[in-house]
N, C-alpha and C positions, 0 to 999 in steps of 0.2 A: 201643557205633553202638544208641542209639534206635531203638524200633521204629515204623514207620509204619503210621499210621492204615488201619484193615482187617485188617491183617495178623496171625496167632496165632504166638507161636514155643514149639517145645519143645526140649532138649537129650539130646540121645545116647551114647552110648559106639561107636566105630565096633566093628566083626562080621563075621566070618562069614556073618550072620542073613538077608541079601536073597542073590543071584545077581544078578552087577554086570549081566550082559544084563539082567533085570527095573530093578536102577534106574537104569538111562542109558539106557534105551530112551525115543527120542524127546527127549532131553537137554540142553540146552546145558551143557555142560562147558567150567570156566577156568580157566588155574591163574597164580597166578600165587611171582614169587622174588625173595628180598634174601640174598644171596651164597648160601648151602647151605640156607637155609631153603623153604620151601615151605607156600603153603596152598592151597585149591582152591573154589570153588564147580558147585554146579550149580543147574539150572533147569530145570522142567520142568512139565506138565500133570498133575494127576493123574487118576483114574479119574473122582472125587467132583467135579468139575469145580474143585477148586481149585489154585492155582498156589501150589511148592514151591522157594523156593529152601536149599540146603544147605550150609553153611557148613566147610569142614575144617577146622582148626587145625595150626600147626608139628603140635605132641602129636597131631594126630592123633581129637584129638576136638569130635564135631559141631553144628550148632546147626543148627534145623531151624525154617524159619518158614515158614507158611503164609499166604499171600492170597485175595480173596475176587475178582480180576478180574488181568489181566494185566499192564495200564495200572500198578498199584500193584505190580505182582514185577519191572516195570522201571523205576519210579524208586527202589522198592529196590537194585536193582540195582546203578544208575548210580550210586546214592548211596555203593552196597559200595565198588565201585571208584576212585571220589574218597578216602573213607578209605583205602584201600590206600596209593595213590597218595603222599596225603600223609607217609605212616608208613615211605613209601620203597621200597617196593615195584613189583617189574615186571610188566605186564603190562594187561590182559591177555592169556594163552598159551589157545589151548584151541580146541574146534571144537565143529560138530552132530555131535549122534550119530541 
């Protein structure tokens, strides 16, 4: 998936480095499934004023993209959802936290 203009990305391994409550406070969390596999993303506004999209792969690896405004984040979320649908994933399933 190509980055969106105005975004920055980073890659991180999953792990208990932050409390779940801290990560999910005020976040939109969605997941997708294909057979027995699941992927997920969370989108939220950071204290810095940037917006974050965190994608978790089937193997648990994470990719983080940062956006300068909410519209860029929303555009990227829709692009991600379309890409997953094309690849046979069902969803999004999720909730607002």
